[in-house]
C-alpha positions in Angstrom: -89.4 113.7 -228.0 -89.5 113.2 -223.8 -88.6 109.3 -223.4 -89.5 105.8 -224.7 -91.8 104.1 -223.3 -92.5 100.6 -224.5 -91.3 98.6 -226.9 -92.5 96.4 -229.7 -90.0 93.3 -231.8 -90.4 95.8 -234.8 -91.1 99.1 -233.0 -90.1 101.5 -229.9 -93.4 103.5 -228.6 -91.8 107.3 -227.2 -94.1 109.9 -225.3 -93.8 113.1 -227.3 -94.4 117.1 -227.2 -96.8 118.2 -229.7 -97.1 122.2 -229.4 -99.8 123.5 -231.6 -99.3 126.4 -233.2 -103.1 126.6 -233.9 -104.4 127.0 -230.5 -101.7 129.1 -228.7 -98.3 127.2 -228.8 -100.8 124.7 -227.0 -98.7 122.0 -225.0 -99.8 118.8 -225.3 -98.5 114.7 -225.3 -98.6 112.1 -227.5 -97.2 108.9 -228.1 -95.1 108.0 -231.0 -94.5 104.5 -232.6 -90.9 105.2 -234.6 -90.4 101.4 -236.6 -86.8 101.4 -238.4 -87.5 99.6 -241.8 -83.6 99.4 -241.4 -83.8 97.1 -238.6 -87.7 95.3 -239.3 -88.1 92.0 -241.1 -88.4 92.4 -245.3 -91.5 90.5 -245.5 -93.2 93.2 -242.7 -91.8 96.5 -244.3 -92.9 95.2 -248.0 -96.5 93.1 -246.9 -97.7 94.8 -243.6 -96.6 98.1 -243.1 -98.5 99.1 -245.5 -101.3 98.0 -244.4 -101.6 99.5 -241.3 -100.0 102.6 -243.2 -103.2 102.6 -244.5 -105.8 101.5 -241.4 -104.3 104.2 -239.6 -105.4 106.3 -242.4 -108.7 105.1 -242.8 -110.4 104.2 -240.1 -111.8 107.0 -237.4 -113.6 105.6 -234.1 -114.2 106.6 -230.4 -112.8 103.4 -229.6 -109.8 103.2 -231.4 -106.6 104.9 -231.0 -106.7 108.1 -232.7 -103.5 108.8 -235.1 -103.0 111.9 -235.6 -100.1 112.5 -237.9 -98.1 110.3 -239.9 -94.1 111.1 -241.3 -91.3 109.7 -243.0 -87.8 110.4 -242.5 -85.8 108.3 -245.0 -86.2 104.6 -243.7 -87.7 105.4 -240.5 -91.8 106.5 -240.2 -93.2 107.9 -237.1 -96.4 107.7 -236.0 -98.5 109.7 -233.1 -101.1 108.5 -231.6 -102.3 109.9 -228.6 -101.0 109.3 -225.6 -103.1 106.8 -223.6 -102.3 107.8 -219.7 -102.9 104.7 -217.6 -101.2 102.2 -220.4 -102.2 98.4 -221.1 -104.9 96.8 -220.1 -102.8 93.6 -219.1 -100.2 96.3 -217.1 -103.6 97.2 -215.2 -104.8 93.4 -214.2 -101.4 92.9 -213.4 -101.1 95.0 -211.0 -105.0 95.8 -209.9 -105.7 92.1 -210.2 -109.6 91.3 -211.7 -111.3 93.2 -212.9 -114.7 93.3 -211.1 -118.1 92.9 -213.4 -119.3 96.4 -214.5 -116.1 97.2 -215.4 -115.7 94.6 -217.6 -119.2 95.2 -219.2 -117.9 98.9 -220.5 -114.6 98.0 -221.2 -115.7 94.8 -223.2 -118.6 96.2 -225.0 -116.4 99.6 -225.9 -114.1 96.8 -227.6 -117.2 95.8 -229.7 -118.4 98.9 -231.1 -115.0 99.3 -232.6 -114.6 95.7 -233.6 -118.3 96.0 -235.1 -117.1 99.1 -237.2 -114.3 97.6 -238.0 -115.8 95.0 -238.9 -118.6 97.2 -240.9 -115.4 98.2 -243.3 -114.5 95.0 -244.1 -111.6 95.0 -241.8 -110.1 92.6 -239.5 -108.0 93.3 -236.7 -106.7 90.0 -236.4 -104.4 90.8 -233.3 -106.5 91.6 -230.0 -104.8 90.6 -226.9 -104.6 93.1 -223.8 -101.8 94.3 -224.3 -103.9 95.8 -227.7 -105.3 97.4 -225.4 -104.7 100.5 -224.4 -106.5 102.8 -221.1 -108.0 106.6 -221.1 -107.3 108.4 -218.1 -111.4 108.4 -217.8 -111.1 104.6 -217.8 -112.0 104.9 -221.5 -110.6 101.1 -223.8 -109.3 101.6 -226.6 -107.6 98.5 -229.1 -104.7 99.7 -231.1 -102.0 97.9 -232.8 -103.4 97.7 -236.6 -100.2 96.1 -238.1 -102.0 92.9 -239.1 -105.0 94.1 -240.0 -106.3 93.5 -243.3 -108.9 92.6 -245.9 -112.0 90.5 -245.8 -113.7 91.4 -249.4 -111.8 91.5 -252.4 -112.3 93.9 -255.4 -115.4 92.6 -255.4 -117.0 92.2 -251.9 -116.4 88.7 -252.1 -115.3 87.0 -248.5 -111.1 86.3 -249.3 -110.5 84.1 -246.8 -106.8 84.5 -245.0 -104.3 82.0 -244.6 -101.7 84.2 -242.6 -101.0 82.8 -238.6 -100.6 86.0 -237.2 -101.1 87.1 -233.6 -100.4 86.2 -230.3 -100.7 82.6 -229.5 -102.8 82.2 -226.8 -105.3 84.9 -228.1 -105.5 82.8 -231.1 -108.6 80.6 -232.7 -108.8 77.1 -232.8 -109.4 78.2 -236.6 -106.4 79.2 -237.8 -104.0 76.4 -235.5 -105.8 74.1 -237.9 -103.5 74.9 -240.4 -106.7 75.6 -243.2 -107.6 79.3 -244.9 -110.0 81.0 -242.3 -112.1 83.3 -242.4 -110.9 86.3 -239.8 -113.9 88.4 -238.8 -114.7 85.7 -235.9 -111.6 84.7 -235.0 -111.5 88.6 -233.6 -114.3 87.4 -232.2 -112.4 84.8 -229.9 -109.5 86.5 -229.6 -112.2 89.3 -227.7 -113.3 86.6 -225.8 -110.3 85.3 -224.5 -109.6 89.7 -223.4 -113.0 88.6 -221.2 -111.8 85.9 -220.0 -108.7 87.7 -218.7 -110.7 90.4 -217.1 -113.0 88.7 -214.7 -110.2 86.2 -214.5 -106.8 86.9 -214.2 -105.6 84.3 -216.1 -105.9 82.1 -219.7 -108.3 80.2 -220.1 -105.3 78.0 -222.6 -102.3 77.2 -220.6 -100.4 74.8 -223.5 -98.3 76.9 -225.6 -98.0 73.8 -228.1 -100.3 74.3 -230.9 -101.1 70.9 -231.0 -102.7 71.1 -227.6 -103.9 74.5 -227.4 -105.8 72.9 -230.3 -107.4 70.1 -228.2 -107.6 72.1 -225.5 -110.0 74.5 -228.3 -111.7 72.3 -228.8 -113.1 70.7 -225.9 -113.7 73.3 -224.1 -110.9 72.5 -221.5 -112.2 75.7 -219.7 -113.1 76.9 -216.7 -114.4 80.3 -215.3 -111.4 79.9 -211.7 -113.5 79.0 -208.3 -112.5 83.3 -206.7 -114.3 85.2 -209.1 -116.6 81.9 -210.1 -119.3 82.9 -207.9 -118.9 87.2 -208.3 -119.9 86.3 -212.1 -123.4 87.2 -213.1 -125.6 84.0 -215.1 -125.4 86.7 -218.8 -122.0 87.3 -218.1 -121.0 83.5 -217.7 -123.0 83.1 -220.9 -121.0 86.0 -223.0 -118.2 84.4 -222.3 -118.9 80.7 -222.9 -120.5 81.8 -226.4 -117.7 84.0 -227.6 -115.3 80.4 -226.9 -117.3 78.0 -229.1 -114.7 76.2 -230.6 -117.2 76.2 -234.1 -116.9 79.6 -235.4 -119.6 78.5 -237.6 -122.0 79.0 -233.8 -119.7 81.9 -232.3 -121.0 85.0 -231.0 -122.2 87.4 -233.1 -119.9 91.0 -233.2 -123.6 92.4 -232.0 -124.6 90.9 -229.8 -122.7 92.0 -227.4 -123.3 95.6 -227.9 -126.6 97.3 -226.1 -126.9 100.1 -227.4 -125.1 103.2 -228.5 -123.1 106.8 -227.8 -123.8 109.9 -230.2 -120.5 110.0 -231.2 -120.6 106.0 -231.7 -123.6 106.3 -233.9 -122.0 108.7 -236.0 -118.4 106.8 -236.9 -120.8 103.4 -237.6 -123.2 104.7 -240.0 -119.8 106.5 -241.3 -118.8 102.9 -242.1 -122.1 101.8 -243.6 -121.7 104.5 -246.4 -118.4 103.7 -246.7 -119.7 100.1 -247.5 -122.1 101.2 -249.6 -120.6 103.5 -251.9 -118.1 100.9 -252.9 -120.8 98.9 -253.5 -122.7 100.4 -255.4 -119.7 101.7 -257.1 -118.7 97.9 -257.9 -122.2 97.9 -259.7 -122.1 100.5 -261.6 -118.7 99.2 -263.0 -120.2 95.4 -263.6 -123.2 97.6 -265.3 -120.7 99.4 -267.2 -119.1 96.3 -268.6 -121.6 94.1 -269.4 -123.2 97.2 -271.5 -120.1 96.6 -273.8 -120.0 93.1 -273.9 -122.3 91.7 -277.4 -125.5 90.1 -277.7 -125.8 90.1 -273.5 -128.6 91.9 -272.8 -128.6 94.6 -269.9 -129.7 93.9 -266.6 -130.6 96.3 -263.4 -128.4 94.2 -260.8 -128.7 96.8 -258.2 -129.4 97.3 -254.5 -129.7 98.0 -251.4 -127.0 97.6 -248.5 -128.7 95.5 -246.1 -126.8 96.4 -243.2 -127.8 93.6 -240.1 -130.6 95.3 -238.3 -130.5 95.9 -234.7 -132.4 96.0 -231.8 -131.7 98.4 -229.4 
């Protein structure tokens, strides 16, 4: 451990030095997230921390922060991750101002690919915000912090609504503020839309700190692009943000519409996610067939079907 670089509600992040025995003891820098279960709330330790550990083990995508290793020592967890040299997106915007559209397009696409990959695994992030977007030395964006991430389907692969109010208020979708059970995938699109708006405007689209006023502002679309940046933005850019910040979650832009092409690494990661999802579906179908065959006076029905993924238009 070298020094503390950040601190959150339940964890501290340190800069760490790693000596790789497989590469002639080559030194490299890692970030280490330390979670003390003695000081963290019991609900977090029992519910959210196991989910986060599970997600870190399962997720592997070029635009998600890579987890190097996880250790547990007594009451503390040490999660070693790739060190992101240029800090988080919010810090970048506060120091350097609004992001030019060309750069914002690249980062939006990278984040959308990460979200698409998670959604293909039926996982929602549920805490997308500028502070959780980290930047590499090569100016690539990666999504981090999976403490609120969760599965969107049950053991039978059926969509299940979420009832947990989580994430940051300024990035929270209106269906969550409404206080009713909600489907979490569309809320990730809304939060990503807020991130894109902040990149382009160096401001939040909604400033209300009271939930009721914020909800009404969202539903009435009481936001606009800042005048000083408006003329520099393309029509397509304005259209994208407007449709990501659609208050009706059923009419909100889908993640596939934000992406136009993939690199080989992104294609590989997405295909692995689809293969895992197909494997889970097939396993479930076989299990149901076996159960049906054991029931008296029940004809055996072949319910197998291929996975119908979204067709790519790129």
